[in-house]
N, C-alpha and C positions, 0 to 999 in steps of 0.2 A: 137251493143254496144261494149264498150271497157273496159277491166279490168283497174284498177287504174294505174298500171305501164304503160300500153299502152296509156291511156288517157294523162298521164303526158308527154309522148313523143310527142303526137299530139299537146297538148296545150303549151308545152315548159315551164312548171312549175313543181316543184318537187312533188313527191308523198306525202312527209311530209307535204307540204303546203295544198294539197288537203284533207288530213286526218284532218288537223286542221280546215279548213273551214267546213268540215262535222261536226266536234265535236261542233262547235259553231252555227251550223244551217245556215251558210251563203251560202253553196253550197252542197246540199245533193246529194248523188249518185242517178242516175235514178232508180237503182234497187240494192238490196242487196240479194244475194243468201241465202235463209234460211238454207240451208244445210251446206254450206262452209263458209258463212260470207263474201265472196268476194264482193267487191264493183264494180258496173258496171256504166259507164258514157256514155252519148250520145253525139255525135258531136253537137247536138242542144244546149248543155249546154255551148259551147264555148262562146256564146253571153253573158250569165250572167257572166262567169268567166272573160271575157275581160272587162266588165263594172266594176267589182270589182277591177281588177288590175289598170284600168285607174283612178278610183276614189281614190284608195290608193296612186297612184303617185301624186295626187293633194294634198296629205297631210292629207286626212280625216282619222279619226279613223274608225275601223271596225264597231263600233256601228253606226256611221254616215253613213257609206256605206250601211249598212243594211237598215236603215230608208229611204235613198234615193232610193234604189232599190224597197222597198215596195211601194214608192210613184210613181213608174213607170217613172223614169226620162228618157227622150228621148235622142237619140244620138245627136240631135241638141243642147240640153241643155248641154250635156257633152262636145261637141265641143266648145261651148261658154266658159265653165269653163276652158277647156284646153287652149284656146287662151289667157286667163288672166294669167294662169300659165306659158305659153310660154314667155310672156313679162317679167315675173319675172326671169325665168331661164336664159334668154339671157343676163341678167345683172350679172349673177353669174359666178362661176368658171367653168372650162372645165368639171369637174365631174358632175355638175348640168346640163350642156348641154347634156351630155350622157343620163341622166335620161329623158330629154325632147324627145330625139329621140325614146326612148322606149314607151313613152306615145303616140306619134304620130303614131307609128307603130301599137300599140294595138287599137287605134281608127280606123285606116284603116280596121283592121280585123272586128271590130264591124260593120262598115258601109257596108262591103262587105259580111257579113255573109250570107251563103247559095248560094253564087255565086262563080264560079271558076275564074272569072275575066280573066286576061291574061294568066292563067296557063292552060296547057294541060296535062292531066293525060294519061300516056301510060302504058298498061299492056303488059309485055313481060316475056320471060323466060331467064335464064342465066345458062350456063354450069359451072362446077367447074373451078375456075380460080386460077392460081398460084399467090401468093402474097409474097413479101418480106416485112416483117412487124415486129413490136414490140408491145407488149401489156403491158400497165401499168395503174396505177391509178394516175390521175392528180388532184392536189389539187384545181385548178381553171382553168377557161377558158384562163387566161393569160398564164398558164403553157402549155396548149394545143397549143396555137399559137406559143410559143417558140419551142415546139416539132415539129410542122408542118414545121416551117422554117428550123430547123436543119435537118430533114429527107429529105426535098426537096433539100437542098444543097448537102447532102451526096449522094443521088441517082443520081443527075446530074453528080457528080464527079466520082462515083464508079460503076455505072451501065450503060452499053452501051445503047445508045438511041434506038437502034434496038430492045432491049429486054423490056424496060420499057414502060408502057402504061399510066395509070392514078393513081394519088394518091387516096387513099381510107381511110375512117375512119369508123370503125364498132363499134357501141355502144353496150356494154355488160351490160348496166345499164339503170335505169330510167333516165330521164332528171333531172339534178340538177346543181346548181352553183358550187358545190365542190365535190371532191372525184369521179371523172369521170373515170369509167373503160372503156378504149378505146383501140382498136387495130388500129394502124396507119401504113400505108406503101404504097407500090406502086404495082399495078397489073403488071403482066409480061405475055409476049406471049411465053416465053420459060424459062427453068430453068436457074438460075444463080449459078455458081459453088461455090462461096464463100460468107459468110455472110458479112454484112457491119457494121463496128464498128462506132458508133456515138461519137462525142466529149464529150458528157455527160457520156459516159461509157456504154450506152445501145447498143444493137446489133439488127440489122435487120436480121431475119432468114427466110428461105424459108418455107412457109406454103401454105394452100389452102383455098380460099373462097368457101364455099360449093355451089353446084349447087342449083338453085331454079326454080321450074316449073312455078311459077307465081310470078312476081314482080309488084307491083303497084308503078309507078315512076312519078316523077315530077321534072322539072328543075327550079332551082331558080337562080336568079341573084341579084346583089345588096349587101349591107353590111350585115354582120353577124347578127346585131341586128334586122333585118327584116326577118330573116329566119322563124320565127314562122308563118308568113303569108302563106308560101308555105306548111309547115307542117299542118296547120289548113285546108287549101284547100284540101290537100290529105286525111285528116281524114274525112272531109265532103263527099268526093267522095267515099271513102271506105264504109262508112256506108250506103250511098244512093244506092250503088251497091251490098250490101250484102257480103262484104268481111270482114275478120278478120285477124289481124296480126298474123303471124306464124313464126317469127324469128327476130333476131336483125336488127335494122335499119342500112343501109349502106349509106354513102355519098361519091359519086364518083366525084372527081374534073375533070371537062371536060377540064379545062385549068390548067397547072401546076402553083400553087400559087407562089407568090413572084417573078415571072419572068418579069411581065409587070405591069404598073400602073393600078389601079382599082381592083375591086373584081372579082375573077374568077367565072365562071358558075359552079354550083354544081348540080348533079343529086341525088335526094333523092330516095332511094329504100327501100321499105318494102316488105319482103316476105309475101304473103297472101294466104289464102284459102277461099273458099266459106263458109259463115256462115251457121251453121246447121239450 
């Protein structure tokens, strides 16, 4: 099982939203520790959560969503409803089209629930790694994309190709749409003597990505809005194999972003330990 902050990372929804769904009885935790009050969720609850999110995207109220879930609406029925919504969204503005992509992605996760599909989970260790990075709180995902582009450009210009390896993003917060506490930088195979100053005024400084004896990893490709598919698959695998999360999530860009057309491949890494 996962604590609420961990489940929020796996499901790619905020802990605030999970607490609200709990308060209105829409998605109860699998277990609440009577001593600490901590909420614990199961990967099996991703199916119900994704149904809630898909129905919400169709414009239904939470009361309507609850009634439909109680009536055991099938994935086929949801797909039929989504198809009607798709026709409507395709006639609307680009912002509405973005909502459509999220609906389709959540539906894919519903239909693939319990299967790893095309994803392969690899367990490995990682030594302590030098990183040239900066840590900040970003107000939105748009700000994160701007920072990634700025950092990718700076390291290409100021860090020798022989020294730099992969861009990395370390999440020091639960998943949320705003106020994201992230460390962004580039891994190195040797120390860099000088810090790198960014046009925004931030500075990349030399630090270290801690060693991890056990990392559960999965490689995702495709657009960012589909990233929850890989996170969800990794969560299902961790729970099925009795692992629990033991540190901040890392995302390692296997291709340097913004250098070539298309979306780069990204390796998601969670430090894990065997569950008690």
